[in-house]
C-alpha positions as CSV (number, residue, x, y, z in Angstrom):
1,M,36.7,162.1,-88.8
2,E,36.2,165.6,-90.5
3,G,40.0,165.9,-90.9
4,F,40.1,162.4,-92.3
5,I,37.7,163.3,-95.1
6,Q,39.4,166.6,-95.7
7,L,42.8,164.8,-96.0
8,Q,41.3,162.3,-98.4
9,F,39.9,164.7,-100.9
10,S,41.9,168.0,-100.5
11,A,45.5,166.9,-99.9
12,P,47.7,166.1,-103.0
13,K,48.0,162.4,-103.6
14,S,51.3,161.0,-102.3
15,S,52.9,158.1,-100.4
16,L,52.7,160.2,-97.2
17,Q,49.0,161.0,-97.7
18,N,48.3,157.3,-98.3
19,R,50.2,156.3,-95.1
20,L,48.2,158.9,-93.1
21,L,44.9,157.6,-94.6
22,F,46.0,154.1,-93.8
23,H,46.5,154.9,-90.1
24,L,43.4,157.0,-89.8
25,A,41.3,154.2,-91.4
26,H,42.6,151.9,-88.7
27,K,41.9,154.4,-85.9
28,F,38.3,154.9,-87.1
29,N,37.7,151.2,-87.8
30,D,37.0,151.8,-91.5
31,E,38.0,148.4,-93.0
32,K,37.1,149.4,-96.5
33,K,39.4,152.5,-96.6
34,L,42.0,150.5,-94.7
35,M,42.1,147.9,-97.5
36,N,42.2,150.6,-100.2
37,S,45.2,152.3,-98.6
38,H,46.8,148.9,-98.0
39,Q,46.6,148.2,-101.7
40,N,48.3,151.5,-102.5
41,L,51.3,150.8,-100.3
42,Q,54.6,150.4,-102.2
43,D,57.7,148.3,-101.5
44,I,59.6,151.2,-100.0
45,T,60.9,151.4,-96.5
46,E,58.5,154.1,-95.2
47,D,55.4,152.2,-96.5
48,Q,56.6,148.9,-95.2
49,L,57.2,150.4,-91.7
50,S,53.7,151.8,-91.8
51,L,52.3,148.4,-92.7
52,A,54.3,146.8,-89.9
53,S,53.0,149.2,-87.4
54,I,49.4,148.5,-88.4
55,H,50.1,144.8,-88.1
56,Y,51.3,145.4,-84.6
57,L,48.3,147.5,-83.7
58,R,46.0,144.7,-85.0
59,A,47.9,142.1,-83.0
60,H,49.4,140.5,-86.1
61,Y,52.8,140.3,-84.4
62,Q,54.5,137.7,-86.6
63,E,53.6,139.6,-89.7
64,A,55.2,142.7,-88.2
65,I,58.3,140.8,-87.2
66,D,58.7,139.5,-90.8
67,I,58.6,143.1,-92.2
68,Y,61.0,144.5,-89.6
69,R,63.4,141.6,-90.1
70,R,63.4,142.1,-93.9
71,I,64.1,145.8,-93.5
72,L,66.9,145.1,-91.0
73,L,68.6,142.8,-93.4
74,K,69.0,145.7,-95.9
75,N,69.5,148.5,-93.3
76,R,71.4,147.2,-90.3
77,E,71.9,150.8,-89.1
78,Y,68.2,151.0,-88.3
79,L,69.0,149.8,-84.7
80,A,65.7,151.0,-83.2
81,L,63.8,148.4,-85.2
82,N,65.3,145.8,-82.9
83,V,63.1,147.3,-80.1
84,Y,60.0,146.9,-82.2
85,V,60.9,143.3,-83.0
86,A,61.5,142.7,-79.3
87,L,58.1,144.3,-78.5
88,C,56.5,141.8,-81.0
89,Y,58.2,138.8,-79.4
90,Y,57.1,140.1,-76.0
91,K,53.5,140.2,-77.2
92,L,53.9,136.6,-78.5
93,D,55.1,135.5,-75.0
94,Y,58.6,134.8,-76.3
95,Y,60.3,136.7,-73.5
96,D,63.7,135.1,-73.8
97,I,63.9,135.9,-77.5
98,S,62.7,139.4,-76.8
99,Q,65.6,139.8,-74.4
100,E,68.1,138.6,-77.0
101,V,66.9,141.0,-79.7
102,L,66.7,143.9,-77.2
103,A,70.3,143.4,-76.1
104,V,71.4,144.3,-79.6
105,Y,69.9,147.8,-79.2
106,L,70.9,148.3,-75.6
107,Q,74.6,147.7,-76.4
108,Q,74.4,150.8,-78.5
109,V,71.9,152.8,-76.5
110,P,72.2,151.6,-72.9
111,D,70.1,154.4,-71.4
112,S,67.0,154.0,-73.6
113,T,63.9,154.4,-71.4
114,I,61.8,152.4,-73.9
115,A,64.3,149.5,-74.1
116,L,65.1,149.4,-70.4
117,N,61.4,149.4,-69.5
118,L,60.8,146.5,-71.9
119,K,63.7,144.6,-70.4
120,A,62.1,145.0,-67.0
121,C,58.8,143.7,-68.3
122,N,60.6,140.7,-69.8
123,H,62.3,140.0,-66.4
124,F,58.9,140.2,-64.7
125,R,57.6,137.5,-67.0
126,L,60.7,135.4,-66.9
127,Y,61.5,135.7,-63.2
128,N,59.6,137.8,-60.7
129,G,58.6,141.3,-59.6
130,K,61.9,141.9,-57.7
131,A,64.0,141.1,-60.7
132,A,61.9,143.5,-62.8
133,E,62.1,146.2,-60.2
134,A,65.8,146.0,-60.1
135,E,65.9,146.6,-63.9
136,L,63.7,149.7,-63.4
137,K,66.0,151.1,-60.7
138,N,68.2,152.9,-63.3
139,L,65.1,154.4,-65.0
140,T,63.7,155.9,-61.8
141,D,66.9,158.1,-61.5
142,K,67.1,159.0,-65.2
143,A,63.5,160.0,-66.0
144,S,63.7,163.8,-66.3
145,S,61.0,166.3,-65.4
146,S,60.3,166.9,-69.0
147,F,59.7,163.3,-69.7
148,E,56.5,163.0,-67.6
149,F,55.0,160.1,-69.5
150,G,58.1,158.0,-68.9
151,K,57.9,158.7,-65.2
152,E,54.2,157.8,-65.1
153,L,54.9,154.6,-67.0
154,I,57.6,153.6,-64.5
155,K,55.2,154.3,-61.5
156,H,52.6,152.2,-63.2
157,N,54.9,149.2,-63.7
158,L,56.3,149.4,-60.2
159,V,52.8,148.9,-58.9
160,V,52.5,145.8,-61.1
161,F,56.0,144.5,-60.1
162,R,55.1,144.9,-56.4
163,G,51.9,142.9,-56.7
164,G,49.5,145.8,-56.6
165,E,51.1,147.7,-53.7
166,G,50.1,151.4,-54.0
167,A,47.6,150.7,-56.7
168,L,44.9,153.1,-55.3
169,Q,47.4,155.9,-55.1
170,V,49.1,155.4,-58.5
171,L,46.6,153.9,-60.9
172,P,43.5,156.1,-60.8
173,P,45.2,159.3,-62.2
174,L,46.7,157.1,-65.0
175,V,43.4,155.5,-66.2
176,D,43.1,158.0,-69.1
177,V,46.8,158.2,-69.7
178,I,48.0,154.6,-69.9
179,P,45.4,152.1,-71.2
180,E,46.7,149.2,-69.1
181,A,46.2,151.3,-65.9
182,R,42.4,150.9,-66.2
183,L,42.7,147.1,-66.7
184,N,45.2,146.7,-63.9
185,L,43.0,148.8,-61.5
186,V,40.0,146.5,-62.5
187,I,42.1,143.5,-61.6
188,Y,43.2,145.1,-58.3
189,Y,39.5,145.6,-57.4
190,L,38.7,142.0,-58.3
191,R,41.6,140.7,-56.1
192,Q,40.2,142.8,-53.2
193,D,36.7,141.3,-53.8
194,D,35.3,144.7,-54.7
195,V,33.5,143.5,-57.8
196,Q,31.1,146.5,-58.1
197,E,34.0,148.9,-58.3
198,A,35.7,146.7,-60.9
199,Y,32.5,146.7,-62.9
200,N,32.0,150.5,-62.7
201,L,35.5,151.0,-64.1
202,I,35.1,148.6,-67.0
203,K,31.5,148.7,-68.0
204,D,31.9,151.5,-70.5
205,L,35.1,150.1,-72.0
206,E,34.7,148.9,-75.6
207,P,37.1,145.9,-75.7
208,S,39.4,145.6,-78.7
209,A,42.1,143.1,-77.5
210,P,41.6,139.5,-76.3
211,Q,42.7,140.5,-72.8
212,E,40.1,143.2,-72.6
213,Y,37.3,140.8,-73.8
214,I,38.5,138.2,-71.2
215,L,38.7,140.7,-68.3
216,K,35.3,142.2,-69.2
217,G,33.9,138.7,-69.2
218,V,35.5,137.9,-65.9
219,V,34.1,141.0,-64.2
220,N,30.6,140.3,-65.6
221,A,30.8,136.7,-64.5
222,A,31.9,137.7,-61.0
223,L,29.2,140.3,-60.7
224,G,26.6,137.9,-62.0
225,Q,27.5,135.4,-59.4
226,E,27.6,138.0,-56.6
227,V,24.2,139.5,-57.3
228,G,22.5,136.5,-58.9
229,S,22.1,138.2,-62.3
230,R,21.7,135.9,-65.3
231,D,22.0,138.9,-67.6
232,H,25.6,139.5,-66.5
233,L,26.4,135.9,-66.8
234,K,25.1,135.9,-70.4
235,I,27.2,138.9,-71.2
236,A,30.3,137.1,-69.7
237,Q,29.5,134.1,-71.8
238,K,29.3,136.2,-74.9
239,F,32.7,137.8,-74.3
240,F,34.4,134.4,-73.6
241,Q,32.8,132.9,-76.7
242,L,34.1,135.8,-78.8
243,V,37.6,135.0,-77.7
244,G,37.2,131.2,-77.8
245,E,35.9,131.3,-81.4
246,S,38.5,133.7,-82.7
247,A,40.9,132.0,-85.1
248,S,43.8,133.9,-83.7
249,E,43.0,133.0,-80.1
250,C,41.8,129.4,-80.4
251,E,45.3,128.1,-79.6
252,T,45.8,130.5,-76.7
253,F,42.9,129.3,-74.5
254,E,45.3,129.5,-71.5
255,E,44.9,133.3,-71.6
256,I,41.8,132.9,-69.4
257,P,43.5,131.3,-66.4
258,V,46.5,133.5,-66.9
259,A,44.3,136.6,-66.7
260,L,42.7,135.2,-63.5
261,A,45.9,134.0,-61.9
262,T,48.6,136.5,-62.7
263,G,46.7,139.6,-61.7
264,M,48.4,142.6,-63.1
265,A,50.3,143.0,-66.3
266,P,53.1,145.5,-66.9
267,V,53.1,147.9,-69.8
268,E,55.7,147.6,-72.6
269,W,56.3,151.0,-74.1
270,N,55.4,151.1,-77.8
271,E,54.6,154.8,-78.2
272,E,51.2,154.5,-78.4
273,T,41.2,133.5,-63.3
274,Y,36.4,130.8,-64.8
275,Y,34.7,130.0,-68.0
276,C,35.3,126.4,-69.0
277,H,33.5,125.3,-72.2
278,P,32.3,121.7,-71.5
279,K,33.5,120.5,-74.9
280,R,36.9,122.0,-74.3
281,E,37.4,120.8,-70.7
282,R,40.2,118.4,-71.4
283,V,42.0,121.0,-73.7
284,Y,41.7,123.5,-70.9
285,V,43.3,121.1,-68.4
286,V,46.1,120.2,-70.7
287,K,47.0,123.9,-71.4
288,K,46.7,124.7,-67.7
289,R,49.3,122.1,-67.0
290,K,51.8,124.2,-69.0
291,L,51.0,127.1,-66.7
292,R,51.2,125.4,-63.4
293,S,54.9,125.8,-63.0
294,Y,54.4,129.6,-63.2
295,F,51.6,129.8,-60.6
296,Y,52.5,127.0,-58.2
297,N,51.7,129.1,-55.2
298,N,48.8,131.1,-56.6
299,D,45.6,130.1,-54.7
300,T,43.2,131.3,-57.4
301,F,44.9,129.4,-60.1
302,N,45.3,126.3,-58.0
303,F,41.6,126.4,-57.0
304,N,40.6,126.5,-60.7
305,Y,43.2,124.0,-61.7
306,A,42.2,121.5,-59.0
307,Q,38.5,121.7,-59.9
308,A,39.4,121.1,-63.6
309,K,41.5,118.1,-62.6
310,A,38.8,116.6,-60.3
311,A,36.1,117.2,-63.0
312,T,38.1,115.1,-65.4
313,G,38.6,112.3,-62.9
314,N,42.2,113.0,-61.9
315,F,41.4,113.0,-58.2
316,K,44.9,112.2,-56.9
317,E,46.5,115.3,-58.4
318,A,43.4,117.4,-57.7
319,E,43.8,116.6,-54.0
320,E,47.4,117.6,-54.0
321,V,46.6,120.9,-55.6
322,F,43.6,121.6,-53.3
323,L,45.9,121.1,-50.3
324,L,48.4,123.7,-51.7
325,I,45.8,126.4,-51.2
326,Q,46.5,128.7,-48.2
327,S,43.6,131.3,-48.5
328,E,41.2,130.8,-45.6
329,K,38.4,132.4,-47.7
330,I,38.8,129.7,-50.4
331,K,39.2,126.9,-47.9
332,S,35.9,127.8,-46.2
333,D,34.1,128.0,-49.5
334,F,31.6,125.1,-49.9
335,V,32.8,124.4,-53.5
336,Y,36.3,123.8,-52.1
337,L,35.0,121.6,-49.3
338,R,32.8,119.6,-51.6
339,W,35.5,118.9,-54.2
340,L,38.1,118.1,-51.6
341,A,35.7,115.6,-49.8
342,R,35.1,113.9,-53.1
343,C,38.8,113.7,-53.8
344,Y,39.4,112.1,-50.4
345,I,36.7,109.6,-51.0
346,M,37.9,108.7,-54.5
347,N,41.4,108.4,-53.2
348,K,40.2,106.0,-50.5
349,K,40.5,108.4,-47.6
350,P,36.9,108.6,-46.5
351,Q,37.9,109.4,-42.9
352,L,39.3,112.7,-44.0
353,A,36.1,113.6,-45.8
354,W,34.2,112.8,-42.6
355,K,36.5,115.1,-40.6
356,L,35.6,117.9,-43.1
357,Y,32.0,117.4,-42.2
358,L,32.6,117.3,-38.4
359,K,34.4,120.7,-38.6
360,M,31.3,122.4,-40.2
361,E,28.5,124.2,-38.5
362,T,25.0,122.7,-39.0
363,S,23.7,124.3,-42.2
364,G,22.4,123.6,-45.6
365,D,26.0,123.2,-46.8
366,S,26.8,120.6,-44.1
367,F,23.6,118.7,-45.1
368,N,24.7,118.7,-48.7
369,L,28.2,117.5,-47.8
370,L,26.6,114.7,-45.8
371,Q,24.7,113.6,-48.9
372,L,27.8,113.6,-51.0
373,I,29.7,111.6,-48.4
374,A,26.9,109.1,-48.0
375,N,26.4,108.5,-51.7
376,D,30.0,108.7,-52.9
377,C,31.3,106.4,-50.1
378,Y,28.5,103.9,-51.0
379,K,29.6,103.9,-54.6
380,M,33.2,103.4,-53.7
381,G,32.4,100.5,-51.3
382,Q,33.4,102.6,-48.2
383,F,30.3,101.4,-46.4
384,Y,31.3,102.4,-42.8
385,Y,31.4,106.1,-43.5
386,S,28.5,105.9,-45.8
387,A,26.5,104.3,-43.0
388,K,27.6,107.1,-40.5
389,A,26.5,109.8,-43.0
390,F,23.2,108.1,-43.8
391,D,22.5,107.8,-40.1
392,V,22.9,111.6,-39.5
393,L,20.8,112.3,-42.6
394,E,18.1,110.1,-41.3
395,R,18.1,111.9,-38.0
396,L,17.8,115.3,-39.7
397,D,15.2,114.2,-42.3
398,N,12.9,111.3,-41.9
399,N,13.1,110.4,-45.5
400,P,12.7,106.6,-46.2
401,E,15.5,106.8,-48.8
402,Y,18.0,107.6,-46.0
403,W,17.0,104.5,-44.1
404,E,17.4,102.4,-47.2
405,G,20.9,103.9,-47.8
406,K,21.9,103.2,-44.2
407,R,20.5,99.7,-44.3
408,G,22.5,98.9,-47.5
409,A,25.7,100.5,-46.1
410,C,25.4,98.6,-42.8
411,V,25.0,95.3,-44.6
412,G,27.9,96.3,-46.8
413,V,30.1,96.8,-43.7
414,F,29.0,93.3,-42.4
415,Q,29.9,91.7,-45.7
416,M,33.3,93.4,-45.6
417,I,33.8,92.0,-42.0
418,L,33.0,88.6,-43.3
419,A,35.5,89.0,-46.1
420,G,38.2,90.1,-43.7
421,R,38.4,93.6,-45.2
422,E,37.0,95.4,-42.2
423,A,37.8,95.1,-38.5
424,K,35.4,92.9,-36.5
425,E,35.2,95.5,-33.8
426,T,33.3,97.8,-36.3
427,L,30.3,95.5,-35.9
428,R,29.4,97.0,-32.5
429,E,29.1,100.5,-34.0
430,V,27.1,99.1,-37.0
431,L,24.6,97.6,-34.6
432,H,24.3,100.8,-32.7
433,L,23.6,102.7,-35.9
434,L,20.9,100.2,-36.8
435,K,19.2,100.3,-33.4
436,S,18.8,104.1,-33.7
437,T,16.2,103.5,-36.4
438,G,12.6,102.5,-35.5
439,N,12.1,100.5,-38.7
440,S,10.6,96.9,-38.5
441,Q,13.4,95.5,-40.6
442,V,16.0,96.4,-38.0
443,E,15.3,93.5,-35.7
444,Y,15.8,90.8,-38.4
445,I,19.1,92.4,-39.6
446,V,20.4,92.8,-36.0
447,R,19.5,89.2,-35.1
448,I,21.6,87.8,-38.0
449,M,24.6,90.0,-37.1
450,K,24.5,89.1,-33.4
451,K,24.2,85.4,-34.3
452,W,27.4,85.6,-36.4
453,A,29.1,87.6,-33.7
454,K,28.3,85.0,-31.0
455,E,29.5,82.1,-33.2
456,N,32.8,84.0,-33.9
457,R,33.2,85.3,-30.4
458,V,33.1,88.9,-31.4
459,P,32.0,91.2,-28.5
460,V,29.1,93.4,-29.5
């Protein structure tokens, strides 16, 4: 800051001094001085390049592209500007366009470390880690001993392309060298369920980009859930709201599931997975649909996506997505079991929901699942399984409400038998369920059912 002030008052006024002040004002977050320097910029190439770089640093990528394009029209020999245009398109998620622009530069400079690395990053986004790693193969041989940062960059991106393999060996020494190394190490810890280490690494980071706000929010949310801290949950909510309320980010709400699902992000050289707002739930689901093709086999993404689908009443697709999940940890989570059971019931497969309960050990969670099966099956007219669930609940807890639920469900099964929508043989089990209760109403209900069974020659 001292040098900033000295440059401002001692150095002779010139375009170069103004450009330096412009960049220093950005670095020190001095908006007033930044605007003053901005107003002093002229329509000359050097000043416009300086303006484009500030646009890039402030995530105004389209504005930067417009300036670079304008300069390129007048100065086609400035080939390197194509790399900066490609970087901007990469940041805007237009990876195919980034590749096209980058190809112009690579035709002339085929061994450029910057360009080849960016090409690998594009391949990672467009295809997969193996395709990206193949693009980096040339770089691993070319990086000289004098180009240490280039070598570290390649090491970093290889970890990303390999899905986190070698993260603990490669990333820690790069935390203060490559900004993305810290973020990717945080994500690695999250994926290993080491939430405390992730928090320790990110707690002192002052976020400046949407991804940093999102990741810091995710870490605080995870820690808040793990230790039961409402303070951390409030901090997470604050970070998510800052991103959600940002004018520049309101159309990219899908960044939250992307951050959660994709895991790591490669670094593009430029010389320098669940908060769901209730009012935005449907928007969130619509945008997630666009992403599903990219993360079809990602368990974390599918878990979030299926819950969002079920919460908005699309139980058929929710069931399909839940069943794609392979992670045993997720499949044993009560949230997963509860939502899948509800999907089964809403999709008229109550027997599958009942099987989920039978596989559970007796616990508070199994009791809660029984309540869900009993009530949801009753609402859906699936009275047989509702009666079975209410019967178990009544045995576990002598609450008169469970008897009332079982009585109604048993009568419901009887009505369905009369209507020909339930097998007559089911009546025998219904009578058995009723007789297990010592309520005075049982005798009257059983007598009516047995009378009908006798008249219709149904063995009970």
